LOFIPA-114737 format. One record per residue (C-alpha): residue in three letters; x, y, z. Coordinates in steps of 0.02 Angstrom, whole numbers, plus 50000, padded with zeros to 5 digits. Each point is the difference from the previous one (the first is absolute). Layout:
<rs>
R  type      u      v      w
R   ALA      X      Y      Z
...
</rs>
This chain:
<rs>
R  type      u      v      w
R   MET  56122  56173  55717
R   THR  49919  49825  50034
R   LEU  49950  49880  49864
R   GLY  49862  49855  50020
R   PHE  50001  49837  49933
R   TYR  49865  49923  49907
R   ILE  49972  49817  49991
R   GLN  49867  49922  49888
R   VAL  49943  49842  50012
R   PRO  49874  49961  49868
R   PHE  49923  49830  50048
R   CYS  49821  49985  50054
R   GLN  49902  49843  50059
R   THR  49856  50062  49898
R   LYS  49973  50159  49887
R   CYS  49881  50135  50086
R   THR  49856  50032  49861
R   TYR  50041  50180  50040
R   CYS  50191  49969  49978
R   ASN  50103  50091  49859
R   PHE  50157  49973  50063
R   HIS  50123  49907  49913
R   THR  49984  49860  50118
R   GLY  49976  49808  49969
R   VAL  49975  49813  50069
R   VAL  50139  49902  49994
R   SER  50068  49853  50075
R   ARG  50088  50012  50132
R   ASP  50145  49918  49930
R   ARG  50032  50159  49914
R   HIS  50025  50106  50197
R   GLN  50165  49952  50028
R   PRO  50094  50044  49823
R   TYR  49931  50157  50010
R   SER  50032  50046  50175
R   GLU  50185  49963  49971
R   ALA  49987  50118  49840
R   VAL  49917  50113  50094
R   CYS  50158  49991  50142
R   ARG  50115  49995  49846
R   GLU  49945  50150  49936
R   ILE  49997  50090  50180
R   ALA  50165  49960  50026
R   ARG  50055  50029  49822
R   SER  49942  50177  50011
R   GLY  50082  50019  50182
R   GLU  50175  50007  49906
R   SER  49979  50159  49965
R   PRO  50003  50146  50140
R   HIS  49827  50064  50063
R   SER  49901  50129  50110
R   VAL  49936  49894  50186
R   ILE  49844  49894  49943
R   ASP  49877  50025  50158
R   THR  49847  49918  49903
R   VAL  49954  49864  49936
R   TYR  49824  49925  49942
R   VAL  49987  49822  49911
R   GLY  49824  50010  49939
R   GLY  49924  49904  49828
R   GLY  49912  49896  49970
R   THR  49999  49899  50165
R   PRO  50174  50008  50067
R   SER  49931  49914  50150
R   LEU  49987  49839  49908
R   LEU  50171  49975  49994
R   ASP  50107  49885  50140
R   PRO  50057  50113  50133
R   ALA  50173  49954  49962
R   HIS  50008  50074  49849
R   LEU  49947  50180  50066
R   ALA  50103  49967  50138
R   ARG  50133  50008  49857
R   MET  49948  50114  49908
R   MET  50014  50130  50158
R   ASP  50175  49926  50045
R   THR  50060  50035  49820
R   VAL  49930  50198  50024
R   LEU  50098  50020  50175
R   SER  50144  49904  49946
R   SER  50040  50118  49823
R   PHE  49948  50152  50033
R   ARG  50008  50139  50150
R   THR  49837  49980  50099
R   GLU  49896  50108  50127
R   LEU  49832  49906  49983
R   LEU  49874  50084  50075
R   GLU  49861  49915  49906
R   ALA  50002  49816  49908
R   THR  49824  49968  49954
R   LEU  49923  49830  49935
R   GLU  49857  49972  49879
R   ALA  49887  49863  50087
R   ASP  49841  49909  49952
R   PRO  49900  49955  50166
R   GLU  49984  49808  49956
R   THR  50182  49991  49977
R   ILE  50053  50066  50170
R   THR  50024  49870  50133
R   PRO  50094  50028  50181
R   GLU  50153  49920  49943
R   ARG  50010  50092  49836
R   ALA  49976  50171  50086
R   SER  50124  49960  50132
R   ALA  50134  49933  49853
R   TRP  49959  50177  49921
R   ALA  50039  50114  50156
R   ALA  50147  49902  50014
R   ALA  50049  50039  49826
R   GLY  49987  50183  50057
R   PHE  49832  50040  49936
R   ASN  49909  50127  50100
R   ARG  49851  50060  49886
R   ILE  49859  49882  49938
R   SER  49909  50063  49860
R   LEU  49817  49865  50018
R   GLY  49895  49994  49845
R   SER  49837  50001  50101
R   GLN  49908  50054  49854
R   SER  49827  49988  50095
R   PHE  49926  49911  50139
R   ASP  49849  49930  49913
R   ASP  50019  49823  49932
R   ARG  49888  50035  49851
R   GLU  50100  50148  49946
R   LEU  50170  49905  50021
R   GLN  49918  49828  49922
R   ALA  49960  50132  49837
R   ALA  50150  50064  49993
R   GLY  50080  49846  50005
R   ARG  50105  50017  50157
R   MET  50060  49844  50093
R   HIS  49973  50088  50176
R   ARG  49844  49999  50093
R   ARG  49963  50119  50138
R   LYS  50045  49863  50154
R   ASP  50187  50004  49897
R   ILE  50000  50195  50016
R   PHE  49981  49984  50194
R   ALA  50121  49851  50030
R   ALA  50127  50069  49893
R   ILE  50011  50172  50123
R   ASP  50017  49887  50142
R   ALA  50150  49905  49930
R   LEU  50102  50176  49949
R   ARG  49949  50054  50159
R   GLY  50069  49850  50090
R   ALA  50161  50020  49898
R   GLY  50028  50165  50063
R   ILE  49951  50086  49839
R   ARG  49911  50178  50057
R   ASN  50014  50096  49838
R   ILE  49837  49926  49894
R   ASN  49923  50063  49848
R   MET  49834  49954  49936
R   ASP  49907  50018  49823
R   LEU  49841  50016  49958
R   ILE  49912  50027  49825
R   ALA  49831  50090  49990
R   GLY  49916  49937  49850
R   LEU  50010  49829  50005
R   PRO  49866  49907  49902
R   HIS  49851  49975  50135
R   GLN  50068  50145  50098
R   THR  49878  50106  50110
R   PRO  49983  50135  50108
R   GLU  49978  49871  50147
R   SER  50127  49858  49943
R   TRP  50107  50168  49992
R   ASP  49950  50068  50175
R   LYS  50039  49826  50075
R   SER  50155  49963  49921
R   LEU  50050  50201  50056
R   ARG  49952  49959  50157
R   GLU  50095  49828  50014
R   LEU  50142  50089  49951
R   LEU  50030  50119  50125
R   ASN  49950  49866  50145
R   LEU  50152  49935  49948
R   ARG  50116  50182  49978
R   PRO  50123  49959  49897
R   GLN  50122  50162  50000
R   HIS  49988  50006  49799
R   VAL  49842  49998  49884
R   SER  49980  50006  49816
R   VAL  49832  50048  49904
R   TYR  50014  49951  49832
R   MET  49846  50028  49879
R   LEU  49974  49861  49892
R   GLU  50071  50043  49804
R   ILE  49887  49926  49854
R   ASP  50145  49997  49864
R   ALA  50040  49874  49865
R   GLY  50139  49942  50099
R   SER  49891  49872  50115
R   ARG  49905  49893  49961
R   LEU  49830  50089  50103
R   GLY  50052  50166  49908
R   ARG  49990  49904  49832
R   GLU  49835  49917  50040
R   ALA  49930  50165  50075
R   LEU  50048  50098  49832
R   ALA  49925  49879  49900
R   GLY  49825  49978  50097
R   GLY  50012  49842  50030
R   GLY  49973  49886  50180
R   ARG  50156  49892  50018
R   TYR  50116  50024  50168
R   SER  49833  50114  50071
R   ALA  50015  50125  49897
R   GLN  49821  50064  49996
R   ALA  50008  50022  50188
R   ILE  50155  50124  50021
R   PRO  49889  50157  50084
R   ASP  49986  50126  49894
R   ASP  50164  50153  49991
R   ASP  49870  50130  50125
R   THR  49989  49835  50117
R   ILE  50187  49979  49999
R   ALA  50021  50182  50026
R   ASP  49904  50004  50149
R   LEU  50062  49841  50080
R   TYR  50182  50076  49986
R   GLU  49939  50172  50083
R   THR  49925  49876  50131
R   ALA  50157  49934  50033
R   ARG  50091  50184  49997
R   GLN  49899  50044  50146
R   ARG  50003  49842  50086
R   LEU  50182  50013  50009
R   ALA  50010  50166  50050
R   ALA  49893  49983  50143
R   GLU  50112  49853  50064
R   ALA  50157  50134  49993
R   TYR  50080  49928  49833
R   GLU  50103  50133  49904
R   HIS  49944  49984  49827
R   TYR  50160  50040  49892
R   GLU  49981  49933  49838
R   ILE  49828  49985  49890
R   SER  50000  49808  50038
R   ASN  50099  49992  50162
R   TRP  49968  50041  50192
R   ALA  50131  49982  50173
R   LEU  49984  49987  50177
R   PRO  50148  50146  50052
R   GLY  50156  49955  49942
R   HIS  49981  49851  49880
R   SER  49956  50066  49838
R   SER  50076  49905  49891
R   ARG  50196  50045  49967
R   HIS  50009  49900  49849
R   ASN  49856  50060  49906
R   LEU  50031  50176  50023
R   LYS  50171  49987  49907
R   TYR  49887  49978  49867
R   TRP  49885  50148  50007
R   ARG  50134  50121  50043
R   ARG  50121  49946  49843
R   GLU  50133  49934  50121
R   PRO  50110  49852  49919
R   TYR  49984  49828  50018
R   GLN  50062  49839  49932
R   GLY  49894  49846  49936
R   PHE  50047  49829  49983
R   GLY  49893  49843  49930
R   ALA  49902  49977  49865
R   GLY  49908  50143  49930
R   ALA  50085  50118  50157
R   HIS  50020  50199  49945
R   SER  50141  50107  50063
R   PHE  50006  50190  50001
R   ASP  50159  50092  50034
R   GLY  49933  50187  50008
R   MET  50024  50035  49808
R   MET  49968  49803  49911
R   ARG  49877  49873  50027
R   TRP  50015  49818  49919
R   ALA  49937  49822  50046
R   ASN  50054  49826  49991
R   ALA  49920  49875  49870
R   HIS  49817  49942  50076
R   ASP  50037  49839  49950
R   PRO  50062  49886  50171
R   THR  50112  49870  49851
R   ARG  50049  50122  49904
R   TYR  50071  50107  50135
R   VAL  50071  49854  50103
R   ALA  50084  49947  49821
R   CYS  50075  50171  50016
R   ILE  50056  49980  50164
R   GLU  50064  49841  49953
R   GLN  50098  50041  49851
R   GLY  50094  50164  50101
R   SER  49899  50147  49899
R   SER  49890  50120  50048
R   PRO  49808  49980  50012
R   GLY  49966  50172  49986
R   GLU  49904  50063  49859
R   GLN  49879  50153  49987
R   PHE  50132  50138  50019
R   GLU  49910  50167  50015
R   GLY  50117  50172  50024
R   LEU  49866  50131  50062
R   THR  49988  50151  49902
R   PRO  49988  50169  50117
R   MET  49815  49992  49945
R   GLN  49968  49823  50059
R   VAL  50105  50054  50174
R   LEU  49888  50152  50007
R   ASP  49838  49871  49987
R   GLU  50059  49876  50077
R   GLU  49998  50127  50150
R   PHE  49825  50045  49988
R   PHE  49902  49839  49974
R   LEU  50126  49898  50145
R   GLY  50012  50144  50127
R   LEU  49814  50043  49978
R   ARG  49929  49836  50067
R   LEU  50063  50037  50153
R   LEU  49914  50090  50125
R   GLU  50124  50116  50064
R   GLY  50003  50067  49789
R   ILE  50156  50080  49938
R   ASP  50104  50132  50002
R   LEU  49950  50100  49856
R   ALA  50109  50181  50027
R   ALA  50148  49839  50022
R   LEU  49937  49954  49819
R   GLU  50003  50174  49928
R   ARG  50167  50014  50051
R   ASP  50065  49861  49924
R   PHE  49910  49997  49826
R   ARG  49939  50185  49971
R   THR  50155  50029  49909
R   GLU  50025  49850  49893
R   LEU  49813  49939  49969
R   PRO  49908  50200  50024
R   ALA  49858  49950  49873
R   ARG  49968  49861  50094
R   MET  49996  50076  50182
R   ALA  49891  50136  49939
R   LYS  49878  49880  49914
R   MET  50014  49901  50175
R   ARG  49954  50164  50095
R   GLU  49858  50004  49890
R   ARG  49902  49844  50028
R   ILE  50048  49984  50202
R   ALA  49911  50174  50006
R   TYR  49876  49944  49902
R   LEU  49981  49835  50090
R   GLU  50014  50073  50156
R   SER  49836  50119  49952
R   LEU  49898  49836  49979
R   GLY  50062  49941  50165
R   PHE  50131  49844  49951
R   ILE  50152  50068  50045
R   GLU  50035  50100  50169
R   ARG  50123  50125  50043
R   LYS  50096  50038  50166
R   GLY  50128  50111  49967
R   PRO  50137  49934  49888
R   ARG  49930  49829  49995
R   ILE  49839  49928  49902
R   ARG  49933  49831  50004
R   LEU  49838  49909  49948
R   ALA  49865  50044  50099
R   PRO  49971  49833  50128
R   ASP  49797  50019  49936
R   ARG  50031  49970  49838
R   LEU  50134  49866  50000
R   THR  49886  49878  49928
R   VAL  49999  50085  49809
R   SER  50202  50018  50054
R   ASN  50051  49922  49821
R   GLU  49898  50143  49892
R   ILE  50042  50134  50095
R   LEU  50188  49958  49997
R   ILE  49942  49967  49773
R   GLN  49941  50168  50010
R   LEU  50156  50076  50082
R   LEU  50135  49909  49896
R   SER  49914  49980  49832
</rs>
C-alpha cells in the first residue's frame, strides 16, 4: 500500500474574493516558525512504520510564497523520515511568485510538478477577483518553470468570474491551449457564504463586482465549451474538474477520489487511513503551539460507519469519469447494508432513465453531458 502526503501552507499575499479556504495574509516573520513546525510534525510522524510514500502535494494558500529553503527542508524531512518512491511531488504556485531562481530551487528540492493558479488570462477578471498576477505573469511563469526543467505543469481556470464573457473565456482557453500544459483544472465558480464574493452575491450587493457574475446557465455553457475544446486537443477528461494529457493525471488527487490513504501535515490539513478521517487545528498559531509543546495538533477525529463508507464510494467515485464498479459495491455491502443497497439500485435506475447516469457492464458513471449538475445528481442519489 502506498501513501500520499499533503502539506498545507495557509498563507497568501492577499485573499481572493471568491476564496472560502482557511487561509490568511500574515507577516513573513511567521513563515519560518510555521515551516519548522511542519518539519517537526513530519519527522515525529516518521517515528512509526508507514507504507511507501509515493506522492507529495504542497498546497494552500500560496506555498510558493515560502522561502525555497523552507520548502526544500520539508521535502528533505519527508525523504529522510520515510520510505519513499516519489512518483509525483507537486507545489502550488501563483504566477507572480515565480522567478527562474525559485523554479530552479524547487526542481533541486525534488518538486517535479507545479500547479499554477492562473485562473484567467483576462486582466479585468483577475483584478476583480483580487488576484495579484496579470496575464503577462502567466507566460513569464511558464517560461521560468520550463527553463528549470519542470515539465509537468497544471494550469487552473475558473468559469464564472465577474466580468467573464464567452469571448473572454474563449481567449483564456485559446491562450492556455497554446501553452499546452500537461494538466488542466477547470472549476465553476461557487457562490457561497464562505467567501466575500459569495456573501455579497447572496445579499444582492455590488461590491467585488458581484453583479457582474455570469448567470448559472452561462457558467454551465463556459464549462461545456472547455470540455469540448480540451477533448479536441487530446486532453483526457478523467474527473469532473480535471483533464490531462496521456500519463499526466494527478496521482495524488486520485487518492482522494479513490479513497486511498493519505496523511496531512500543517494547519488545517486532513488525513484519511481508510476507516477514519481527521484534521489538524485550522489556526496556524495554535498549530505551531501544539507542535512546540509536543502535543498532537489533530482534532475532528471521525470513525466512518459502513453507511458513510458506502456513501463516500458513491459521491467520491462518481466524480471520476471512469465511474465506479457497482457490482463490487454490491458484493461488499449487500449483506451488511441490504436495505441501503436496494434503495440505491432504485435511485440509480431512475437517474439512468432520465439520462443522468450511464451504465456499462458492472460500472456506472455520471453522464458526461450532465456534469454541470453533478451536485444535484449526487444529492438525488444519496439523500
